[in-house]
C-alpha positions in Angstrom: -13.4 -77.5 13.8 -13.9 -76.1 17.3 -17.6 -75.3 17.9 -18.8 -73.4 20.6 -22.5 -73.2 21.5 -23.3 -69.8 23.6 -26.6 -70.8 25.4 -29.3 -68.6 26.6 -30.8 -70.7 29.5 -33.7 -68.3 29.7 -34.9 -68.7 26.0 -38.0 -70.6 25.1 -39.7 -69.4 28.1 -36.8 -70.9 30.3 -37.0 -74.5 28.7 -33.7 -74.3 27.1 -31.8 -74.2 30.5 -33.8 -77.2 31.7 -33.1 -79.4 28.7 -29.7 -78.3 27.8 -27.8 -81.4 29.4 -30.0 -83.5 27.4 -29.8 -81.6 24.1 -26.2 -81.4 24.4 -25.8 -85.3 24.4 -28.2 -85.5 21.3 -25.9 -83.0 19.5 -23.0 -85.1 20.3 -25.0 -88.3 19.2 -25.7 -86.4 15.9 -21.8 -86.4 15.3 -20.9 -82.6 16.2 -18.6 -82.3 19.2 -18.7 -79.0 20.9 -18.4 -76.7 23.9 -21.2 -74.8 25.6 -21.0 -71.5 27.4 -24.0 -70.2 29.4 -25.2 -67.0 29.8 -26.3 -65.6 33.0 -27.3 -61.9 32.4 -27.8 -59.4 29.4 -24.9 -58.6 27.6 -23.0 -62.2 28.4 -23.7 -63.7 25.0 -21.5 -60.9 23.3 -18.6 -61.3 25.7 -18.9 -64.9 25.4 -18.8 -65.1 21.7 -16.1 -62.7 21.6 -14.0 -64.9 24.0 -14.7 -68.1 21.9 -13.6 -66.4 18.7 -10.4 -65.0 20.4 -9.5 -68.7 21.4 -10.0 -70.2 18.1 -13.8 -71.2 17.6 -14.4 -71.5 13.9 -18.1 -71.8 14.6 -19.9 -69.8 17.4 -23.6 -71.1 17.6 -26.4 -68.7 19.0 -28.7 -71.0 21.2 -31.9 -69.1 21.9 -34.0 -66.5 20.2 -33.5 -63.3 18.1 -32.1 -61.4 21.1 -29.7 -64.1 21.6 -28.6 -63.8 18.0 -28.1 -60.4 18.3 -25.8 -60.5 21.3 -23.7 -63.4 19.8 -23.4 -61.5 16.5 -22.1 -58.5 18.3 -19.6 -60.5 19.5 -17.9 -60.6 16.0 -17.3 -57.0 16.2 -16.1 -56.6 19.6 -12.7 -54.9 20.1 -9.7 -57.2 19.5 -11.8 -59.9 17.7 -10.7 -61.0 14.2 -13.7 -63.0 13.0 -12.5 -63.6 9.5 -12.2 -67.4 10.1 -15.3 -67.6 12.3 -18.8 -68.4 11.4 -22.1 -67.5 13.0 -24.3 -70.7 13.7 -28.2 -70.8 14.7 -29.9 -73.4 17.1 -33.2 -71.5 17.2 -34.8 -72.0 20.8 -36.6 -68.8 21.3 -39.8 -67.0 21.3 -39.7 -65.1 17.9 -37.4 -67.2 15.5 -37.7 -64.3 13.0 -34.2 -64.2 11.6 -34.1 -67.9 10.7 -37.0 -67.5 8.4 -35.2 -65.2 6.1 -32.0 -67.4 5.9 -33.8 -70.8 5.9 -32.6 -72.3 9.2 -34.7 -75.1 10.1 -36.7 -74.8 13.3 -36.6 -78.4 14.2 -33.9 -79.7 16.2 -32.1 -82.4 14.0 -32.0 -80.5 10.7 -30.5 -77.6 12.4 -27.9 -79.6 13.9 -27.2 -81.1 10.6 -26.7 -77.6 8.8 -24.1 -76.8 11.7 -22.3 -80.2 11.2 -22.2 -79.4 7.4 -21.0 -76.0 7.9 -22.2 -74.4 4.6 -21.6 -70.6 4.7 -23.2 -67.7 3.4 -21.5 -64.2 3.7 -24.3 -61.7 4.9 -24.4 -58.0 5.7 -24.8 -56.4 9.1 -26.3 -53.3 10.3 -24.4 -50.8 12.3 -26.5 -48.3 14.6 -24.8 -45.3 16.3 -27.6 -44.0 18.8 -28.0 -42.7 22.2 -28.0 -45.7 24.8 -30.8 -45.9 27.5 -28.3 -44.4 29.8 -27.9 -41.2 27.8 -24.4 -41.9 26.4 -23.5 -42.8 22.8 -23.9 -46.6 21.8 -22.8 -48.4 18.9 -24.6 -51.5 18.1 -24.9 -54.2 15.5 -27.5 -56.3 14.1 -28.2 -58.9 11.4 -32.0 -58.8 11.2 -34.2 -55.8 11.8 -34.2 -52.7 14.0 -36.8 -50.1 14.3 -37.6 -46.8 15.9 -41.2 -46.1 17.2 -43.7 -48.2 18.5 -41.5 -51.4 18.1 -39.4 -50.5 21.1 -42.5 -50.0 23.2 -43.9 -53.4 22.0 -40.5 -55.3 22.7 -40.3 -54.0 26.3 -43.9 -55.1 26.9 -43.1 -58.6 25.5 -40.1 -58.8 27.5 -41.7 -58.2 30.8 -44.3 -60.8 30.1 -44.6 -64.5 29.8 -43.8 -65.9 26.3 -45.6 -69.1 27.1 -48.1 -68.8 24.1 -45.4 -68.3 21.6 -43.9 -65.7 19.3 -46.8 -64.6 17.3 -49.3 -64.6 19.9 -47.0 -62.7 22.4 -46.1 -60.0 20.0 -49.6 -59.8 18.5 -51.1 -59.2 22.0 -48.5 -56.7 23.1 -48.7 -54.7 19.6 -52.7 -54.6 20.1 -52.4 -53.2 23.6 -49.7 -50.8 22.7 -51.6 -49.5 20.0 -54.6 -48.6 22.2 -52.4 -45.7 24.0 -49.4 -45.0 21.5 -49.1 -41.7 19.9 -47.0 -41.6 16.8 -44.1 -39.3 17.4 -42.5 -36.6 14.8 -39.7 -38.0 13.1 -37.2 -37.0 10.4 -35.8 -39.8 8.1 -32.8 -38.8 5.9 -31.1 -40.8 3.3 -29.7 -40.5 -0.4 -32.6 -42.7 -1.7 -35.6 -41.5 0.3 -36.7 -39.0 2.9 -39.7 -38.7 5.4 -40.7 -36.1 7.8 -44.0 -36.4 9.9 -45.5 -38.5 12.3 -44.7 -42.1 12.4 -45.8 -45.1 14.1 -42.4 -47.0 13.2 -39.5 -46.7 11.3 -38.2 -50.3 10.2 -34.6 -50.5 9.0 -34.5 -54.3 7.8 -31.5 -56.6 6.6 -34.0 -59.6 7.1 -37.5 -59.9 6.2 -39.5 -60.7 9.4 -39.8 -59.4 13.0 -42.4 -59.4 15.9 -43.0 -63.1 15.8 -43.3 -63.7 12.0 -44.5 -60.3 10.9 -43.4 -60.2 7.2 -42.6 -56.5 7.4 -40.0 -56.3 4.6 -40.7 -58.9 2.1 -38.1 -57.8 -0.4 -35.3 -57.6 2.0 -32.1 -59.7 1.0 -29.2 -60.0 3.8 -26.7 -60.0 1.3 -27.3 -57.2 -1.0 -25.4 -54.4 0.6 -28.8 -52.6 1.4 -31.4 -51.7 3.9 -35.0 -52.1 3.0 -36.6 -49.2 4.9 -40.3 -49.3 5.8 -42.0 -46.2 7.1 -45.3 -46.7 8.9 -47.0 -43.3 8.8 -49.6 -41.5 11.1 -52.0 -44.7 10.9 -55.1 -44.0 13.2 -55.3 -46.3 16.3 -58.3 -48.5 15.4 -57.3 -48.6 11.7 -53.9 -50.1 12.9 -55.3 -52.6 15.2 -57.9 -53.6 12.5 -55.1 -54.1 9.9 -52.4 -55.6 12.2 -52.9 -59.0 10.5 -52.0 -57.3 7.2 -48.4 -57.3 8.2 -48.1 -61.2 8.5 -48.8 -61.4 4.8 -47.3 -58.4 3.6 -50.4 -56.7 2.5 -49.4 -53.6 4.7 -47.3 -52.3 1.8 -50.4 -51.3 -0.2 -51.4 -48.8 2.5 -50.7 -45.4 1.2 -49.6 -44.3 4.7 -46.8 -46.9 4.5 -43.7 -46.0 2.4 -40.6 -47.9 1.7 -37.1 -47.5 -0.2 -33.7 -49.4 -0.4 -30.5 -47.4 1.0 -27.1 -48.4 2.5 -27.4 -45.6 5.3 -29.9 -43.4 6.8 -30.3 -41.1 9.8 -33.5 -41.0 12.0 -34.1 -38.1 14.4 -37.0 -36.7 16.5 -37.3 -34.1 19.3 -39.4 -36.6 21.1 -38.0 -39.8 23.2 -38.3 -42.4 20.6 -37.1 -46.1 21.7 -35.2 -48.2 19.3 -35.6 -52.1 19.1 -32.8 -54.1 17.8 -33.4 -57.7 16.7 -36.1 -57.7 19.6 -34.1 -55.9 22.3 -34.7 -52.4 23.4 -31.3 -50.9 23.4 -31.5 -47.1 22.9 -33.2 -43.9 21.8 -33.0 -41.4 18.6 -31.1 -39.8 17.0 -29.4 -42.7 15.4 -27.4 -43.5 12.2 -27.8 -46.8 10.5 -25.4 -48.0 8.2 -24.9 -51.3 6.3 -21.7 -53.2 6.8 -21.5 -55.5 3.6 -20.3 -59.0 3.9 -19.8 -58.7 7.6 -20.5 -62.1 8.7 -20.3 -65.6 7.6 -23.4 -67.5 8.5 -23.8 -71.3 8.5 -26.8 -72.4 6.5 -28.5 -75.4 5.0 
C-alpha cells in the first residue's frame, strides 16, 4: 500500500524538521516504506494531502500536532478528491497531542509506526463549519477533534505567537491564564434542536473528540463515531473564578459548575453581534456567525 507522510517541519517547536531524515530512516527500518512531503506554509498540508490521495495514496499520515492533523484531514474533503479508499494516519510530533488521546494513538514513536504498518481502521465522524473567514468572506472548514468560539480562539492566537518549548499543557495553560485577565465574555446565541443558550459565554465548545488546549478534558463523553457533537457552553464565569478553576477542566470537574451547560446534537448555529474568534483544532480560522454540522463516518482513521 502506498503511504505518504505529510510532514510539518515546524511542529514540536521545529524539532520535527531537524530530525526528519533520521526518523524516516527509522520508519523504513521498522518495515514501513513511504514517501514524505514537507510543508512550507500554512495550508500546505491540505494541498499535499489532497494531491497524495489523487495520486493513489491509501494512507496519508499527518506528522505534527493537532493543527497539522486538521490541515491534512481537510485534504480528504478537497474538490475533486475521492477519499473512499484512503485512510488518515497520525504520527504525533506536535505540542498539544489532543486528538490522539481520544482515539488511542500512541505518543511513542515505535508503537505509532507499528499501528500505521498494521493499518487497522476506524470510521470516524468529522465536523463541518460554515463560518466567516478572517478576511471577511464565507469559509467552510472541516475538523476531526474540537472547534470552539470565544476565548479559545484568543488563547490559540497567543499560543501560536509564542514558543512552545515547555510543552502543550504548560503553553496552553499559561496562555489561558493570561487571556483570562482581560477577556470579556461576548453575548452569543446558540441554537440547536437539542439545546439552546443565549447570554454571555466565555466559550462555546463543539466537540467530536474529548480533549483540547494541551490535554484539557473538556468533553469527556464525546465519541468520534456516534454521529453527534458534544456541546459545552462556558457561561459568564467571573474572571478570577475562571483562573482559580482552570485546573478543573483537566479532570473534567468543570461540568459540575452551574455556569457550564452541555448537550449533544448533530447540528448547531452560533451567532453574536460581537467579533468572536473561532478556533478549529488548535488553529484560529474565522469568526461568528457559524453553523456546525456532523458529517457521519466521514474519514477512515488508522488506529492501534
